[in-house]
C-alpha positions in Angstrom: -119.8 -173.2 132.7 -120.1 -169.6 131.5 -122.7 -167.5 133.2 -124.4 -164.9 130.9 -126.4 -162.0 132.3 -126.3 -160.1 128.9 -128.7 -160.5 126.1 -127.9 -163.5 123.9 -126.6 -161.3 121.1 -123.8 -160.1 123.4 -122.7 -163.5 124.7 -118.9 -163.9 124.5 -118.3 -160.5 123.0 -114.8 -159.5 124.0 -112.8 -156.7 122.6 -109.3 -157.6 121.4 -108.1 -154.5 119.7 -104.7 -155.3 118.3 -103.9 -151.7 117.6 -104.4 -150.4 121.1 -102.8 -153.6 122.6 -99.7 -152.9 120.6 -99.7 -149.2 121.6 -100.1 -150.1 125.3 -97.2 -152.6 125.0 -95.0 -149.9 123.4 -95.8 -147.5 126.2 -94.6 -150.1 128.8 -91.4 -150.7 126.8 -90.7 -147.0 126.6 -91.0 -146.7 130.4 -88.7 -149.7 130.9 -86.1 -149.2 128.2 -86.4 -145.5 127.2 -88.2 -144.1 124.2 -85.0 -143.8 122.2 -84.7 -147.6 122.3 -88.3 -148.4 121.2 -89.9 -148.2 117.8 -93.7 -147.6 118.2 -95.4 -148.1 114.8 -98.7 -149.0 116.3 -101.3 -146.3 116.6 -102.4 -143.9 113.7 -101.6 -140.5 115.2 -99.2 -138.0 113.7 -96.0 -137.6 115.6 -93.1 -135.2 114.7 -89.5 -136.4 114.6 -89.2 -135.8 118.3 -92.1 -138.2 118.7 -94.4 -135.5 120.0 -98.1 -135.5 119.1 -98.7 -133.1 116.3 -101.4 -130.5 116.9 -102.1 -128.2 114.0 -101.4 -124.7 115.2 -104.3 -123.2 113.2 -106.7 -125.6 114.9 -105.2 -125.0 118.4 -105.5 -121.2 117.9 -109.2 -121.4 116.9 -110.0 -124.0 119.7 -108.4 -121.8 122.4 -110.5 -118.8 121.3 -113.8 -120.5 121.5 -116.2 -119.1 124.1 -117.0 -121.6 126.9 -120.6 -121.7 125.9 -119.6 -123.2 122.5 -117.4 -125.8 124.2 -120.0 -126.9 126.8 -123.4 -126.4 125.1 -125.5 -129.1 123.3 -125.5 -129.2 119.5 -128.6 -130.2 117.4 -129.0 -133.9 116.9 -128.0 -133.8 113.2 -125.2 -131.3 113.9 -124.9 -127.5 113.6 -126.6 -126.4 110.4 -123.6 -124.5 109.1 -121.4 -127.5 109.8 -123.7 -129.7 107.7 -123.3 -127.3 104.8 -119.6 -126.6 105.3 -118.6 -130.3 105.7 -120.0 -131.0 102.2 -117.6 -128.3 100.9 -114.7 -129.8 102.9 -115.5 -133.3 101.6 -116.1 -132.6 98.0 -114.2 -129.3 97.3 -114.5 -128.8 93.6 -115.4 -132.4 92.8 -118.9 -132.4 94.1 -120.9 -135.0 92.1 -124.1 -134.1 90.1 -126.4 -135.7 92.6 -128.4 -135.1 95.8 -126.1 -135.0 98.9 -126.7 -134.7 102.6 -124.5 -134.7 105.6 -125.1 -135.5 109.3 -122.7 -135.1 112.1 -121.2 -138.3 113.6 -118.8 -139.4 116.3 -115.8 -139.5 114.0 -115.5 -141.6 110.9 -116.3 -144.7 113.0 -119.7 -143.2 113.8 -120.4 -142.8 110.1 -119.5 -146.5 109.6 -121.7 -147.5 112.5 -124.7 -145.7 111.2 -124.3 -146.9 107.6 -124.0 -150.6 108.6 -127.0 -150.5 110.9 -129.2 -148.5 108.5 -128.3 -150.2 105.2 -127.9 -153.9 106.1 -130.1 -156.5 107.7 -129.2 -158.9 110.5 -127.3 -161.8 109.0 -126.1 -159.8 106.0 -122.5 -159.9 104.9 -120.5 -156.7 104.3 -117.8 -156.7 101.7 -114.4 -155.1 101.9 -110.8 -155.8 100.7 -108.7 -158.6 102.3 -106.4 -156.0 103.8 -108.8 -154.0 106.0 -109.0 -151.9 109.2 -110.0 -154.3 112.0 -112.9 -152.3 113.4 -114.9 -153.0 110.2 -115.2 -156.5 111.5 -116.0 -155.5 115.0 -118.8 -153.2 113.9 -120.2 -155.9 111.6 -120.2 -158.6 114.4 -121.6 -156.2 117.0 -124.6 -155.8 114.7 -125.0 -159.5 113.9 -123.6 -159.1 110.4 -120.6 -160.8 108.8 -117.6 -159.4 107.0 -116.4 -161.0 103.8 -113.5 -159.9 101.6 -112.2 -160.0 98.1 -108.5 -160.2 97.0 -107.5 -156.5 96.8 -104.6 -156.8 94.3 -104.2 -158.6 91.0 -100.9 -160.0 89.7 -99.8 -156.5 88.6 -100.4 -155.1 92.2 -103.4 -153.1 90.9 -106.9 -153.1 92.3 -108.4 -156.5 91.5 -111.6 -155.5 89.7 -112.4 -159.1 88.7 -112.2 -160.4 92.2 -114.4 -157.5 93.3 -117.0 -158.2 90.7 -117.2 -161.9 91.6 -117.8 -161.1 95.3 -120.4 -158.4 94.5 -122.4 -160.8 92.3 -122.1 -163.5 95.0 -123.5 -161.2 97.7 -126.2 -159.8 95.5 -127.5 -163.2 94.9 -128.0 -163.7 98.6 -129.3 -160.4 100.0 -131.3 -157.4 99.1 -128.6 -154.8 99.9 -125.0 -155.4 98.8 -123.0 -153.3 101.2 -119.4 -152.5 100.2 -116.6 -150.6 102.1 -113.7 -149.2 100.1 -111.0 -147.4 102.2 -109.4 -144.9 99.8 -107.5 -142.7 99.3 -104.6 -143.5 101.6 -106.0 -146.9 102.6 -105.6 -148.1 106.2 -103.5 -150.3 106.6 -101.5 -150.0 103.3 -101.6 -146.4 102.1 -102.9 -147.4 98.7 -105.2 -145.1 96.7 -107.4 -146.2 93.7 -106.6 -144.2 90.6 -109.3 -143.0 88.2 -109.0 -146.0 85.9 -109.4 -148.3 88.9 -112.4 -146.3 90.0 -113.9 -146.7 86.5 -113.8 -150.4 87.0 -115.5 -150.2 90.4 -118.3 -148.0 89.0 -118.8 -150.4 86.1 -119.2 -153.3 88.5 -121.7 -151.3 90.5 -123.7 -150.2 87.5 -124.0 -153.7 86.2 -125.1 -155.0 89.6 -127.7 -152.1 89.8 -129.4 -153.4 86.6 -131.3 -155.7 89.0 -133.8 -153.1 90.2 -135.0 -155.4 93.0 -131.6 -155.1 94.7 -129.7 -152.1 96.1 -126.0 -151.4 96.1 -124.5 -149.4 99.0 -121.0 -148.2 98.5 -119.3 -146.7 101.6 -116.1 -144.8 100.9 -113.9 -144.3 104.0 -111.8 -141.1 103.4 -110.4 -140.8 106.9 -106.9 -140.0 105.7 -107.7 -137.8 102.6 -106.1 -134.7 104.1 -102.7 -136.2 103.7 -102.9 -137.4 100.1 -101.0 -134.5 98.4 -102.9 -132.5 95.8 -106.4 -132.1 97.3 -108.1 -131.9 93.9 -106.4 -134.9 92.4 -107.3 -137.1 95.3 -111.0 -136.2 95.0 -111.6 -136.6 91.2 -113.2 -140.0 91.8 -116.1 -138.3 93.6 -117.3 -136.8 90.3 -117.9 -140.4 89.2 -120.8 -140.6 91.7 -122.9 -138.4 89.3 -125.9 -139.9 87.6 -125.7 -143.4 89.2 -128.8 -145.6 89.1 -131.4 -144.8 91.8 -130.8 -148.1 93.6 -127.2 -147.1 94.3 -126.5 -145.2 97.5 -122.9 -143.8 98.0 -122.0 -143.0 101.5 -118.8 -141.2 102.5 -117.4 -141.6 106.0 -115.6 -138.4 106.9 -113.4 -137.8 110.0 -112.0 -134.7 111.6 -109.5 -136.8 113.6 -106.6 -136.7 111.2 -107.2 -133.6 109.0 -107.7 -131.4 112.1 -105.6 -133.5 114.6 -108.7 -133.8 116.8 -108.6 -137.5 117.4 -110.1 -137.4 120.9 -112.9 -134.9 120.0 -114.7 -137.6 118.0 -116.2 -135.5 115.2 -117.0 -136.4 111.7 -119.9 -136.8 109.3 -121.8 -139.3 107.3 -122.5 -138.0 103.8 -125.1 -139.6 101.5 -125.0 -139.3 97.7 -127.8 -140.4 95.4 -129.6 -139.6 92.2 -132.9 -140.1 94.1 -134.2 -137.2 96.2 -136.4 -139.7 98.1 -133.4 -141.8 99.0 -131.6 -138.8 100.4 -134.7 -137.7 102.4 -134.8 -141.2 103.8 -131.0 -141.0 104.5 -131.6 -137.8 106.5 -134.5 -139.3 108.4 -133.0 -142.6 109.5 -129.6 -141.1 110.4 -131.3 -138.4 112.5 -133.2 -141.2 114.3 -130.1 -143.3 114.9 -128.1 -140.3 116.1 -130.7 -139.7 118.8 -130.7 -143.3 119.7 -126.9 -143.6 119.9 -125.2 -140.4 121.1 -127.9 -137.8 121.0 -125.5 -135.2 119.6 -121.8 -134.8 119.1 -119.0 -132.4 120.0 -120.2 -128.9 119.3 -116.7 -127.2 119.6 -115.2 -129.5 116.9 -117.9 -128.5 114.5 -117.3 -124.8 115.4 -113.6 -125.3 114.6 -114.4 -126.6 111.1 -116.9 -123.8 110.5 -114.5 -121.0 111.6 -111.6 -122.3 109.5 -113.9 -122.9 106.5 -115.3 -119.4 106.6 -112.0 -117.6 106.9 -109.8 -117.7 103.8 -106.6 -116.9 105.8 -107.2 -119.7 108.3 -108.0 -122.1 105.4 -104.7 -121.2 103.7 -102.8 -121.7 107.0 -104.2 -125.1 107.7 -103.6 -126.2 104.1 -99.9 -125.2 104.4 -99.6 -127.0 107.7 -101.1 -130.2 106.4 -99.0 -130.1 103.3 -95.9 -129.8 105.5 -96.9 -133.0 107.3 -97.8 -134.7 104.0 -94.2 -134.0 102.9 -92.9 -135.4 106.2 -94.9 -138.6 105.6 -93.6 -138.8 102.0 -90.0 -138.5 103.2 -90.6 -141.2 105.8 -92.2 -143.6 103.3 -89.4 -143.0 100.8 -86.8 -143.8 103.4 -88.6 -147.0 104.5 -89.1 -148.2 100.9 -85.4 -147.6 100.2 -84.4 -149.5 103.2 -86.8 -152.3 102.5 -85.5 -152.6 98.9 -81.9 -152.7 100.1 -82.6 -155.7 102.3 -85.0 -157.4 99.8 -88.1 -157.0 102.0 -91.4 -156.7 100.0 -93.8 -153.9 100.9 -97.4 -153.7 99.8 -98.2 -150.9 97.3 -98.1 -147.5 98.9 -99.3 -144.1 97.6 -99.8 -141.9 100.6 -101.1 -141.7 104.1 -100.3 -142.8 107.7 -99.7 -146.5 107.1 -97.6 -149.0 105.1 -97.8 -152.8 105.2 -95.3 -155.6 104.9 -96.4 -159.1 104.0 -95.7 -161.8 106.6 -96.2 -165.6 106.7 -97.4 -165.6 110.3 -98.3 -162.0 111.3 -99.2 -162.7 114.9 -95.9 -164.6 115.5 -93.9 -161.9 113.6 -95.4 -159.2 115.9 -94.6 -161.2 119.0 -91.0 -161.5 117.9 -90.8 -157.8 117.1 -92.3 -157.0 120.5 -89.4 -158.9 122.1 -87.1 -156.6 120.0 -88.9 -153.4 121.1 -90.5 -152.9 117.7 -94.3 -152.5 117.9 -96.4 -153.1 114.8 -99.9 -154.4 114.3 -100.7 -157.9 112.8 -103.2 -157.8 109.9 -104.7 -160.7 107.9 -101.7 -160.8 105.5 -98.9 -159.0 107.2 -97.8 -156.2 109.5 -99.2 -152.7 109.6 -96.6 -149.9 110.1 -97.8 -146.5 111.3 -95.1 -144.4 109.7 -97.1 -141.4 110.9 -95.5 -142.0 114.3 -92.0 -143.2 113.4 -89.2 -140.7 113.2 -86.5 -140.8 110.4 -83.8 -142.1 112.7 -85.8 -145.2 113.6 -87.0 -146.3 110.1 -83.8 -148.2 109.2 -83.8 -150.0 112.5 -87.4 -151.0 112.1 -86.8 -152.4 108.6 -83.7 -154.3 109.7 -85.6 -155.9 112.5 -88.7 -156.6 110.5 -86.9 -158.5 107.7 -85.7 -161.0 110.3 -89.3 -162.1 111.3 -91.6 -161.7 108.3 -90.7 -165.2 107.0 -91.0 -167.0 110.4 -93.8 -169.3 111.3 -94.5 -171.0 114.7 
């Protein structure tokens, strides 16, 4: 009989993070067989073609020149005031919507998701996202006594399935006051897909129609963690202008992360950005998120916020970091092109990819396929419908090997 000392809401809560599990197994294999004989496509960090962790030189230079007082000192609960203004510029660039907007500092993009789920759903509510999704969405939901529900992300033309999305939005709206939606775009994790403007028009139409019921609210959280590696930084943001003039019972929240765009994964810095046509809704957004920051982490990493501020305010540094990021975007494009070509040559289907750190391959039994790949020293992550490949960490010389080994297992079942 199990003995519980925790509160009832934490009974039997066990973390089984498949991403870090695969990463740990890959590390063991490297030590045993040599890195050159292992393909580690597990964790979403950017590695160069020598499989060394990428650190943007512009960021490193600024970081190393910070005075110790900026590294060790507390920050305000909501974040440094300049950071809160500058991060809005970084998020929107020239695509800021015609609406009220407010940012608060969070512990990475995950911190923004944490705050949004707690503040904008009730216990027992369901959260909606696509059927291919980043696993921690479910962990956050379950930790807060919420549920995660999904819609089929693609239609028969491998385009965003607006009709499936509409049906699930209407279903949830009938059951709860707030319909909370997570869309991970651009550069979706785990597929690398990005909604185009036409697909976004379909999303906005569904949301506006749902918002006609003034007794209900629509909360749309857009996770833009990988936006820095999406190519043209204007084109990948044009959808943000569509958040202008939305009904007052629609709140858009952007989860922003410094982890990828500044290669500061371990510094845990980001922001939650609220967008609304209602000044009162944004004032409430500011209030409740301040409150939850104090109740959760008190304040976040001051030095990471300093880094963003210094680079943002210096045109030369801004140009340098943009050039560096574009170079790594091109590296990711070359890797994806190679993998797609190899997959096509061996008739292995790949989910639609546009940009970003990840690609996905459908599999009949993802868990079993991953187990077989582990035996062959290829480390991927099982998802609901297939295998996630972190091409951000796989050098060119290993892409063909990975494809050839994957095609042997994606059709297997236990």
